[in-house]
C-alpha positions in Angstrom: -49.8 73.9 52.9 -48.6 70.7 51.3 -45.0 70.4 50.0 -44.1 68.6 46.8 -40.9 66.5 46.9 -39.3 66.8 43.5 -37.0 64.5 41.6 -33.6 66.1 42.3 -30.9 66.9 39.8 -27.9 65.0 41.3 -25.5 66.1 38.6 -25.2 69.0 36.1 -26.1 66.7 33.1 -28.8 64.7 34.8 -32.3 64.9 33.1 -33.9 61.8 34.5 -33.2 58.9 36.8 -34.6 55.8 38.4 -36.3 55.9 41.8 -34.5 52.8 43.2 -35.8 52.7 46.7 -38.0 54.5 49.3 -36.6 54.7 52.8 -39.8 56.2 54.1 -43.4 55.0 53.8 -46.7 56.9 53.6 -47.6 58.2 57.1 -43.9 58.3 58.3 -42.8 61.5 60.1 -39.9 63.2 58.3 -37.4 65.8 59.6 -34.9 67.7 57.6 -31.8 65.6 56.9 -33.6 62.2 56.9 -32.7 59.9 54.0 -36.0 59.4 52.2 -35.0 57.7 49.0 -32.3 56.3 46.7 -32.0 57.7 43.2 -30.1 55.8 40.5 -28.5 58.2 37.9 -26.7 57.1 34.7 -23.5 56.4 36.7 -24.3 55.9 40.4 -26.9 55.4 43.1 -27.2 58.3 45.6 -29.2 58.9 48.7 -31.6 61.8 48.8 -32.2 63.8 52.1 -35.3 65.7 53.1 -35.0 69.5 53.2 -38.4 70.0 54.9 -40.3 68.6 57.8 -43.7 67.0 57.9 -45.5 63.7 57.3 -45.1 61.7 54.1 -48.7 61.9 52.8 -48.5 60.4 49.3 -45.8 58.6 47.3 -46.4 59.6 43.6 -43.6 57.5 42.0 -43.2 53.9 43.0 -39.9 52.1 43.7 -38.1 50.9 40.5 -39.7 53.5 38.3 -37.3 54.4 35.4 -37.2 57.6 33.4 -38.4 59.9 36.2 -37.7 63.5 34.9 -35.8 66.0 37.0 -38.2 68.3 38.9 -41.1 65.8 38.5 -43.1 65.5 41.8 -42.3 62.1 43.4 -44.1 62.6 46.7 -46.3 65.0 48.7 -45.3 66.1 52.2 -48.0 67.2 54.7 -47.2 69.9 57.1 -48.2 69.9 60.7 -52.0 70.0 61.1 -52.8 68.9 57.6 -54.7 65.7 56.9 -55.4 63.5 53.8 -58.0 65.9 52.5 -55.2 68.3 51.6 -53.7 65.6 49.2 -56.6 65.8 46.8 -56.5 69.6 46.7 -52.7 69.5 46.1 -52.9 66.9 43.3 -55.8 68.5 41.5 -54.4 72.0 41.9 -51.1 71.0 40.5 -52.5 69.1 37.5 -55.0 71.7 36.3 -52.7 74.7 35.9 -50.0 72.6 34.2 -52.6 71.2 31.7 -54.0 74.6 30.9 -50.5 76.1 30.5 -49.4 73.4 28.1 -52.5 73.7 26.0 -52.5 77.5 25.8 -48.9 78.5 25.6 -47.2 78.0 22.2 -43.8 76.4 22.5 -40.9 77.9 20.5 -39.1 75.8 17.8 -36.0 74.3 19.3 -32.6 74.5 17.5 -31.5 71.3 15.6 -28.6 70.8 18.1 -31.0 70.6 21.0 -33.1 68.0 19.2 -30.3 65.7 18.5 -29.0 65.9 22.1 -32.4 65.4 23.7 -33.8 62.8 21.4 -32.4 59.7 23.2 -33.7 61.0 26.6 -37.1 61.7 25.2 -37.4 58.3 23.5 -36.6 56.7 26.9 -39.1 58.8 28.7 -41.9 58.1 26.2 -41.0 54.4 26.3 -41.5 54.4 30.1 -44.8 56.4 29.8 -43.3 59.4 31.6 -43.9 62.9 30.4 -41.3 65.3 31.8 -42.5 68.7 33.2 -42.5 71.6 30.7 -39.4 73.1 32.3 -37.3 70.0 31.7 -38.5 68.5 28.4 -37.6 69.7 25.0 -40.1 72.2 23.6 -43.0 70.7 21.6 -43.3 73.3 18.9 -46.8 73.6 17.3 -47.1 73.2 13.5 -49.9 74.5 11.5 -52.5 72.0 10.2 -54.5 72.2 7.0 -57.2 74.3 8.8 -54.7 76.6 10.5 -55.0 74.8 13.9 -51.8 74.3 15.8 -50.5 70.7 16.1 -48.6 69.8 19.2 -46.0 67.1 18.8 -42.8 66.1 20.6 -39.5 66.8 18.8 -38.8 63.1 18.5 -42.3 62.5 16.9 -41.7 65.4 14.5 -38.4 64.0 13.4 -39.8 60.5 12.9 -42.7 61.9 10.9 -40.4 63.9 8.7 -38.2 60.9 8.0 -41.2 58.7 7.3 -43.0 61.3 5.2 -46.1 61.4 7.5 -48.4 64.4 7.7 -48.9 65.3 11.4 -52.2 66.9 10.6 -53.6 63.5 9.8 -52.6 62.0 13.1 -54.3 62.1 16.5 -52.1 62.4 19.5 -52.3 60.2 22.6 -50.0 62.3 24.8 -51.1 65.0 27.3 -53.6 67.5 25.7 -53.5 65.6 22.4 -49.7 65.9 22.0 -48.4 63.6 19.2 -45.7 61.3 20.7 -43.4 58.5 19.4 -46.1 55.8 19.9 -48.5 57.7 17.6 -45.9 57.8 14.8 -45.2 54.1 15.2 -48.9 53.3 15.2 -49.3 55.3 12.0 -46.4 53.6 10.3 -47.8 50.2 11.3 -51.2 51.2 9.8 -49.6 52.3 6.5 -50.7 56.0 6.6 -49.4 58.0 3.6 -47.9 61.4 3.8 -49.6 64.5 2.4 -47.3 66.4 0.1 -46.4 69.9 1.3 -47.3 72.6 -1.2 -44.4 74.7 -2.5 -44.3 78.2 -3.9 -42.1 77.1 -6.9 -41.2 73.9 -8.5 -38.4 72.0 -6.9 -36.9 68.6 -7.5 -38.6 65.9 -5.4 -36.5 65.0 -2.4 -35.0 61.5 -2.3 -37.0 59.3 0.0 -35.0 58.3 3.1 -33.7 54.7 3.0 -35.8 52.3 5.1 -34.2 51.4 8.3 -33.4 47.8 8.8 -35.0 45.7 11.4 -33.8 46.0 15.0 -32.0 43.1 16.8 -35.2 42.1 18.6 -37.4 42.3 15.5 -34.9 40.3 13.5 -34.5 37.6 16.2 -38.3 37.3 16.4 -38.6 36.9 12.6 -35.9 34.2 12.5 -37.3 32.4 15.5 -34.0 32.9 17.5 -34.1 32.1 21.2 -32.8 34.9 23.5 -33.1 36.5 26.9 -33.8 40.2 27.0 -33.0 42.6 29.9 -34.1 46.2 30.0 -31.4 48.9 29.4 -29.9 50.3 32.6 -29.4 54.1 32.8 -25.7 53.6 32.6 -25.9 51.3 29.6 -28.3 53.7 27.8 -25.9 56.6 28.5 -22.9 54.6 27.2 -24.7 53.8 24.0 -25.7 57.4 23.4 -22.4 59.0 24.2 -20.2 56.6 22.3 -22.4 56.7 19.3 -22.1 60.5 19.3 -18.4 60.3 19.8 -17.8 58.1 16.8 -20.2 60.1 14.6 -19.0 63.6 15.6 -15.4 63.3 16.7 -12.8 62.8 13.9 -10.6 60.0 15.5 -7.1 59.0 14.5 -4.8 56.6 16.2 -1.1 56.4 17.1 0.6 53.3 18.6 3.9 52.9 20.4 5.6 49.9 22.0 7.1 50.3 25.4 9.6 48.0 27.1 8.5 47.5 30.7 11.1 45.2 32.2 12.6 48.1 34.3 9.1 49.2 35.4 8.2 45.7 36.6 11.5 45.5 38.5 10.9 48.9 40.1 7.3 47.9 41.0 8.5 44.8 42.7 11.1 46.7 44.8 8.6 49.3 45.8 6.0 46.8 46.9 8.6 44.9 48.9 9.3 48.1 50.8 5.7 49.0 51.5 5.2 45.8 53.6 1.6 45.3 52.5 0.5 48.9 53.3 -0.3 49.6 49.7 0.3 47.6 46.5 1.4 49.6 43.4 0.1 48.2 40.1 1.3 48.6 36.6 -1.8 50.7 36.0 -0.7 53.1 38.7 2.6 53.6 36.9 0.6 54.2 33.7 -1.6 56.8 35.3 1.4 58.6 36.7 3.3 58.5 33.3 0.2 59.7 31.4 -0.2 62.7 33.7 3.5 63.6 33.7 3.5 63.4 29.9 0.6 65.8 29.7 2.6 68.2 31.9 5.4 68.0 29.4 3.2 68.2 26.3 0.3 70.5 27.5 -1.0 70.8 23.9 -2.4 67.2 24.3 -4.4 68.1 27.5 -7.1 69.9 25.6 -10.8 69.8 24.6 -12.6 71.1 21.5 -15.4 73.7 21.9 -17.1 75.8 19.3 -16.0 78.9 21.1 -12.3 77.8 21.2 -9.8 75.2 22.4 -9.7 74.6 26.1 -6.2 74.0 27.6 -6.3 72.4 31.0 -4.0 73.4 33.8 -4.0 70.0 35.5 -4.0 66.4 34.3 -7.2 64.9 35.7 -7.0 61.3 34.5 -10.3 59.4 33.9 -9.6 55.7 34.4 -12.0 53.2 32.9 -13.4 50.7 35.4 -15.6 47.8 34.5 -18.7 47.4 36.7 -21.7 45.0 36.5 -23.8 47.7 34.9 -21.2 49.0 32.4 -18.1 51.2 32.1 -17.5 54.1 34.4 -14.5 56.4 34.6 -13.5 57.7 38.1 -11.0 60.5 38.1 -7.6 60.8 39.7 -7.4 64.6 39.9 -4.2 66.5 39.5 -2.4 63.2 39.0 0.8 65.0 37.9 1.2 66.2 41.5 0.6 62.8 43.2 3.0 60.0 43.9 2.6 56.3 43.1 1.4 55.3 46.5 -1.2 58.1 46.6 -2.5 57.1 43.2 -2.6 53.5 44.2 -4.7 54.2 47.3 -7.1 56.6 45.4 -7.7 54.1 42.6 -8.4 51.2 45.0 -11.0 53.3 46.7 -12.5 54.8 43.5 -12.7 51.4 41.8 -14.4 49.8 44.8 -17.0 52.5 45.1 -17.5 52.6 41.3 -18.5 48.9 41.3 -20.9 49.5 44.2 -22.4 52.5 42.4 -21.4 54.9 45.2 -19.4 57.5 43.3 -20.3 61.1 43.7 -20.8 63.0 40.4 -17.7 65.1 40.8 -15.7 61.9 41.1 -16.5 60.7 37.6 -17.3 63.9 35.7 -14.8 66.5 34.4 -11.7 64.5 33.6 -9.3 66.0 31.0 -7.7 62.8 29.6 -8.9 59.1 29.7 -7.0 55.9 30.2 -8.4 52.4 29.4 -6.2 49.4 30.3 -7.2 45.9 29.1 -3.8 44.4 29.7 -5.0 42.4 32.7 -7.4 40.6 30.3 -4.5 39.6 28.0 -5.5 42.0 25.2 -2.5 42.9 23.2 -3.8 45.9 21.3 -7.0 47.9 20.9 -8.3 51.3 19.8 -10.4 53.1 22.4 -13.3 55.6 21.7 -12.7 59.1 22.9 -14.8 60.2 25.9 -16.2 63.7 24.9 -15.4 66.4 25.5 -11.9 65.2 26.1 -9.4 65.3 23.3 -7.5 62.0 23.9 -7.8 58.5 25.4 -4.9 56.1 25.8 -5.5 52.4 25.3 -3.1 50.1 27.1 -2.5 46.5 26.2 -0.8 43.5 28.0 2.9 43.4 28.6 4.2 40.3 26.9 7.6 38.9 26.0 8.6 39.7 22.4 11.7 39.5 20.3 13.5 42.9 20.1 16.6 44.1 18.2 19.2 46.1 20.1 22.3 47.3 18.4 21.9 44.7 15.7 21.4 41.8 18.1 18.2 39.9 18.8 17.0 39.8 22.3 13.8 39.3 24.4 11.9 42.1 26.3 8.6 42.5 28.0 6.7 44.9 25.6 3.4 46.7 26.1 1.6 48.3 23.2 -0.2 51.6 23.9 -2.5 53.3 21.4 -3.5 57.0 21.6 -6.9 57.9 20.2 -6.9 61.6 19.2 -9.5 64.2 18.4 -8.1 65.7 15.2 -10.0 68.9 15.7 -7.7 69.9 18.5 -4.6 67.6 18.5 -2.6 67.1 15.4 -0.4 64.1 14.5 2.8 65.8 15.6 1.5 66.7 19.0 0.1 63.1 19.5 3.5 61.7 18.5 5.3 64.1 20.9 3.0 63.0 23.7 3.6 59.3 23.1 7.3 59.9 22.9 7.2 61.5 26.4 5.0 58.8 27.7 7.3 56.0 26.4 10.3 57.6 27.9 8.7 57.7 31.3 7.4 54.1 31.2 10.8 52.8 30.1 12.7 54.9 32.7 10.4 54.5 35.8 12.9 56.0 38.2 12.3 59.4 36.5 8.7 59.2 37.7 9.9 59.1 41.3 11.8 62.3 41.1 
């Protein structure tokens, strides 16, 4: 009996990925444990090992295909004694039941929260021409047409139709089994179809028409005749865009800034690096990670996350550190940083940053931090406000250390000063707690010897 090789879920939040490379070709013999493909998720590229033995009979998804849904078949494995004739039976047998099931089984209406969370992923899938399997895609709830017939439409298509005032009963779907998808709505809008007003039981004020969305960047550039070069969105860039948009829309940010004098820290760093004799080089960022973690230990009320069921207070300071990569930002985690010395933190960050740039991090190495740190000081940035990385409650933005005039005991002097800004989720961290945290952090940074105790 043939075996379907499915798109694996390489992380708890993964819904789709890119099939970056096949290590096996059709006709190759495969044994359990063989690396058969490389899958690119939103954060990393990971190898996929075979769990069954046989011969690779058919590759269903080509290299470089984006938007491949989790649990979608990507290849067919032939067991011992099977030939190519089994492939036709396997492909036709798999397609027919799924088509009948999607046509006959009504799908329940999904909650609004699920629609908003899945809309971006579905838009990407429809753009790539990929329809996720029923177990993985948001439910396409039927609506009743004028004649009482059910209308199948994707959640994204339903939202677009509602916003544009389109009557789904007047549209013909181009998706599987006549399902109305995003492209059908866009085609209807381009053709100028009008909406059919919905009857109401009693008179009600006419709803205000939604404001027309402005042209996108590409459309505007084309209209103005601007010259540009366009590259497709990578999985990581698409995820960054979605998560940061959600963060700014849904998380009530406020910001607190403190200036830290770092002359003593720079001197201590120099002395430590002279003693290590090249074994490991401690950076200013390593001191910042250590101070951020120890300050969370002193002010545990800042090491929290918001959830509808209650506030989560974390036992350890798992520091997510922003690292720039060619594809976008990723945040590898220094776990239990409050229990690690500067040398250990320096070694871990060197390894994590190198593998982050190569796209070789494991999901558990960049998912699940409790507090984020973004340092742009090495780029000469004096001050900036960072966007919170949900579901975390805080992120610390660190600027460059620079010489500035300071006043001590009524006298003017010069000190190396570093501005640090804490972005705070006001749902779980109040201003006083944020201020207490920055006070503890500043004290540690300005007295680096205390971090060595």
